[in-house]
N, C-alpha and C positions, 0 to 999 in steps of 0.2 A: 521436490515439487516442480512440475514443469511450468513453463512460462505462461501457458494458457490459464492454468488453474491459478496461478499467482495473480494474473491480471483480473480474473474474475473476482478473486478475494479482495484485491485492491479496489475495484469498482464498488463492491458491496461495502467496504470500510468507509468509503468516501460518500456513498449514498446515504448512509445511516447518520450523517452528521449535517447539522445546520450551520455550524460555524467552521471557519478555517481550521485545519490541523497541520502540524508539521510533518515533514518527511520523517523526522526522528521518531515521532510518535507512531506513524504508520509502519515504520520499519520494525520497531518494537512489537507491535501487534502482529505483524505478518511473519516475524522471525527471519527478516532478511536485512541486508545492510542498506543504509541510506542511499548509497550509490545505486543499489538495484531499484530502490523506489524511483529515484530520479530518472534513471534509464527507462523504466517501464512507463513513466508518465510521458 
């Protein structure tokens, strides 16, 4: 998955929530590492 697709997926994952979510949970959903989530944010 390229970075642009990953960022769009990350934005969609965040937009669909009303409460805070951990980077670990996002990483699990997006099948990437926690470090990748932090780097993209």
